[in-house]
VORODREN-147362 format. One record per residue (C-alpha): residue in three letters; x, y, z. Coordinates in pm, whole numbers, padded with zeros to 5 digits, always signed. Example, Ala and Ser with C-alpha at 12.3 -4.5 7.8 and 13.67 -1.06 7.14 Angstrom:
ALA+01230-00450+00780SER+01367-00106+00714
END
This chain:
MET-00742+02293-00316GLU-00918+02202-00642HIS-01084+01896-00665ILE-01096+01768-01003LEU-01415+01512-01037LEU-01507+01291-01306VAL-01846+01087-01303CYS-02093+00910-01564ALA-01820+00792-01780SER-02048+00629-02067VAL-02207+00726-02355VAL-02512+00603-02253CYS-02543+00793-01946LEU-02450+01100-02132PHE-02790+01069-02352GLN-03027+00914-02136GLY-02941+01138-01851SER-02849+01062-01511SER-03013+01110-01152ALA-02671+01020-00965VAL-02540+01257-00772THR-02168+01263-00648PRO-02108+01358-00258VAL-01795+01607-00237PHE-01667+01726+00057VAL-01473+02072+00055LYS-01280+02260+00341LYS-01383+02598+00379GLY-01194+02851+00157ASP-01079+02615-00125ASP-01166+02589-00461LEU-01354+02312-00642LEU-01322+02198-01001LEU-01685+02056-01151ASN-01630+01856-01462VAL-01864+01719-01748THR-01760+01386-01846ASN-01755+01286-02225ALA-01765+01686-02280ASP-01635+01612-02653ASN-01967+01452-02765ILE-02155+01769-02723ASP-02136+02026-02981ASP-02485+02191-03097ASP-02639+02219-02729VAL-02652+02476-02458VAL-02494+02333-02162VAL-02594+02483-01835TRP-02498+02491-01453ASN-02741+02493-01199PHE-02727+02501-00840ASN-03016+02356-00596LYS-03193+02351-00922LYS-03317+02695-00958ALA-02979+02910-00960VAL-02790+02941-01301LEU-02428+02980-01268VAL-02339+02975-01621ARG-02427+02892-01977PHE-02229+02752-02256PHE-02349+02841-02568PRO-02253+02643-02941ASP-02023+02908-03029GLY-01816+02823-02709LYS-01894+03135-02542PRO-01983+03099-02173LYS-02202+03353-01980VAL-02179+03395-01587SER-02483+03484-01428ASP-02417+03831-01262ALA-02453+03653-00878TYR-02181+03453-00977THR-01920+03692-01130GLY-01583+03665-00989ARG-01655+03343-00807VAL-01674+03111-01098GLU-01399+03019-01357THR-01501+02888-01679SER-01153+02856-01883VAL-01008+02563-01724LYS-01165+02288-01940LYS-01461+02231-02194PHE-01814+02308-02026SER-01636+02299-01682VAL-01666+02534-01371LYS-01435+02595-01102LEU-01621+02762-00793LYS-01345+02972-00579ASN-01343+03018-00219LEU-01609+02809-00126GLN-01823+02885+00198GLU-02056+02722+00401ALA-02354+02871+00233ASP-02196+02718-00073SER-02310+02348+00006GLY-02570+02213-00187VAL-02650+01994-00517TYR-02464+02114-00844THR-02596+02005-01178ALA-02476+02018-01548ARG-02770+02002-01776VAL-02807+01971-02183ILE-03095+02240-02283GLY-03214+02089-02665GLU-03481+01866-02778VAL-03443+01658-02492GLN-03346+01783-02124GLN-03075+01610-01998THR-02902+01599-01686LEU-02500+01520-01729ASP-02333+01518-01387GLY-02454+01600-01046TYR-02260+01679-00723ASN-02375+01731-00371VAL-02104+01973-00219THR-02080+01998+00129VAL-01833+02268+00215GLN-01668+02218+00607ALA-01476+02420+00831PRO-01155+02275+00969VAL-01221+02102+01287SER-01129+02253+01616PRO-00869+02155+01880VAL-00949+01877+02113GLY-00872+01871+02443LEU-00807+01514+02668THR-00820+01574+03062VAL-00798+01306+03332ASP-01131+01311+03550SER-00983+01047+03815VAL-00742+00797+03891SER-00743+00477+04148SER-00471+00265+04170SER-00290-00016+04404SER+00001-00248+04404ASP-00104-00435+04079SER-00382-00214+03928CYS-00494+00105+03802ASN-00809+00256+03686LEU-00819+00574+03476THR-01116+00808+03373VAL-01049+01067+03090THR-01265+01312+02928CYS-01213+01408+02518SER-01405+01744+02463THR-01423+02024+02190GLN-01612+02344+02161ASP-01942+02164+02124SER-01897+01815+02270HIS-01743+01601+02514ILE-01697+01205+02534SER-01590+01015+02848SER-01417+00667+02896THR-01265+00435+03168LEU-00947+00249+03122ARG-00826-00069+03328CYS-00485-00151+03389ASP-00242-00373+03540THR+00125-00433+03532GLN+00146-00575+03181THR-00186-00450+02964CYS-00476-00206+02954SER-00828-00244+02837GLN-01085+00039+02769GLU-01397-00020+02937GLY-01695-00088+02664GLY-01452-00050+02377GLU-01368+00217+02165ARG-01599+00526+02228SER-01747+00792+01935GLU-02007+01017+01873VAL-02085+01294+01630THR-02075+01646+01735THR-02343+01921+01657SER-02134+02037+01382GLY-02125+01711+01204ALA-01742+01603+01308SER-01669+01287+01444LEU-01531+01253+01825HIS-01358+00927+01886VAL-01161+00825+02176TYR-00933+00504+02200LEU-00652+00311+02343GLU-00363+00278+02105ASN-00050+00089+02266ASP+00013+00217+02588SER-00103+00573+02479ILE-00477+00728+02526ILE-00563+00905+02216CYS-00842+01166+02131ASN-00961+01241+01782HIS-01152+01509+01670SER-01246+01480+01265ASN-01438+01560+00966GLN-01397+01485+00626VAL-01202+01771+00543SER-00953+01807+00849TRP-00874+01626+01151THR-00672+01699+01485LYS-00595+01491+01783ASN-00451+01479+02157MET-00289+01191+02358MET-00104+01115+02677GLU+00079+00826+02808ILE-00060+00572+03025GLN+00239+00552+03250ASP+00247+00882+03369PHE-00072+00830+03567CYS-00022+00432+03631PRO+00343+00399+03724GLN+00262+00039+03805HIS+00175+00004+03411VAL+00501-00138+03239GLY+00342-00174+02900SER+00413-00428+02640GLN+00730-00620+02640PRO+01003-00463+02414SER+01066-00630+02081PRO+01317-00901+02085TYR+01501-00724+01843ILE+01580-00440+02099TYR+01779-00700+02289VAL+01963-00800+01991VAL+02067-00427+01929VAL+02184-00388+02272VAL+02362-00671+02278VAL+02541-00608+01960LEU+02616-00255+02102ILE+02790-00411+02379LEU+03002-00625+02201ILE+03109-00314+01950ILE+03210-00136+02306CYS+03409-00450+02470ALA+03604-00458+02132GLY+03662-00096+02124VAL+03828-00125+02466CYS+03985-00428+02418PHE+04192-00262+02126LEU+04296+00033+02302GLN+04410-00178+02580GLN+04640-00368+02340ARG+04749-00106+02150GLY+04870+00064+02481LYS+05066-00256+02592ASN+05208-00240+02258GLU+05335+00109+02280ARG+05470+00074+02640GLU+05654-00260+02546ASN+05798-00050+02227ILE+05937+00228+02471GLU+06077-00046+02726ASN+06261-00224+02421THR+06415+00098+02271ILE+06821+00097+02317TYR+06962+00465+02361ALA+07329+00533+02261VAL+07538+00669+02521PRO+07792+00896+02418GLU+08139+00834+02456THR+08321+01079+02642LEU+08687+01076+02741GLN+08796+00912+03106GLN+09029+01064+03353GLY+09386+01023+03228ASP+09266+00966+02831HIS+09430+01196+02602SER+09332+01360+02288PRO+09578+01288+01978HIS+09725+01627+02017GLU+09831+01570+02369MET+10068+01274+02260GLY+10408+01336+02413ALA+10258+01525+02705THR+10348+01367+03073ALA+10008+01231+03229ARG+09988+01426+03555PRO+09766+01316+03831ALA+09466+01559+03871HIS+09551+01699+04236PRO+09907+01682+04283THR+09996+01727+04664ASN+10309+01636+04839ASP+10136+01543+05174ALA+10238+01225+05343SER+09903+01132+05406GLY+09774+01101+05069PRO+09849+00833+04812SER+10214+00868+04682PRO+10285+00675+04396VAL+10637+00615+04286SER+10649+00664+03952GLU+10400+00714+03628TYR+10406+00649+03281SER+10463+00905+03033LEU+10405+00856+02650VAL+10701+00879+02469GLY+10701+00987+02126LEU+10831+00770+01809HIS+11209+00800+01714SER+11283+00950+01397GLY+11502+00638+01311SER+11438+00283+01217THR+11194+00117+01436GLU+11377-00204+01379THR+11612-00324+01653ARG+11783-00684+01679GLY+11561-00781+01407ASN+11225-00723+01616THR+10985-00507+01481LEU+10889-00227+01768PRO+10549-00087+01841GLU+10494+00252+01750SER+10510+00392+02079LEU+10675+00318+02383TYR+10604+00378+02764ALA+10901+00510+02964GLN+10927+00471+03316ILE+10980+00806+03445ASP+11070+00849+03824ARG+10945+01103+04054PRO+11015+01252+04372VAL+10851+01072+04660GLY+10719+01196+04968ARG+10890+01277+05298ALA+10722+00927+05442ALA+10840+00753+05141LYS+11181+00845+05185ARG+11224+00785+05583GLN+11031+00443+05521GLU+11357+00397+05235ASN+11588+00507+05496GLU+11480+00274+05784
END
């Protein structure tokens, strides 16, 4: 990560000098850009960057050509901006004060930076040491720990709320980082951080204190639940009504019944044929029709008789033999 730092922006500061030093924190392995403010006002002087007032990093001459010291060759870049230096791949040993000075008739400090290089913090652990609970309360002791430090805290909970005994707990570790344990909503959080990185661990109180129901949900949750229920009910009613309409449509549908020739009916090409029973028999036990009708074909002559118009077809009575039982009845 490259940090661009600008300090001492006034001309008065530039020519009278400044003893102010700007603190800067850099993660180990990152790059850092140190700028000289109001660099355009410097033309005929030599600008020198020093580390801890002794070691020389680079010199900028009036002709614009920089000279990097042998100890910083490959570790300092000078082509980014006028009189600026980029420190590359900083390590913890590079922590210290970097100053830019004008070497002329009067030596003046232009800018100063107190650089602290820090390694990323280590992971943090959160453990439960003890739990004591009753039907309406619960006490919980936890420990937040790192590689070189630890901190403990006790929480007291009832069925609705929890409180941290003594308030939030924090301390500075031996490596200069901060260890912090605190209560947030219904969670215990342990935070390990420094100026360039942070890490945390957390756990839910309800996992260890089941009787603690936590804070009441927001009223908006109830509104959302009611809306969802109404939507579901409306959907069910719609589906039921659609099914009812479909059943009514099916029940009201009229199907056409194809017409068939009934027994005794005749197609046109059967005109003139004698109608006979389907199963003729001479058995006296069966029905013995005395006569039947036959369709008589039209006469080729005139259809008018005695001034009356005759129908196009006539039925004639045809005597058929009767059964034996019928004859005996007639003779008697």
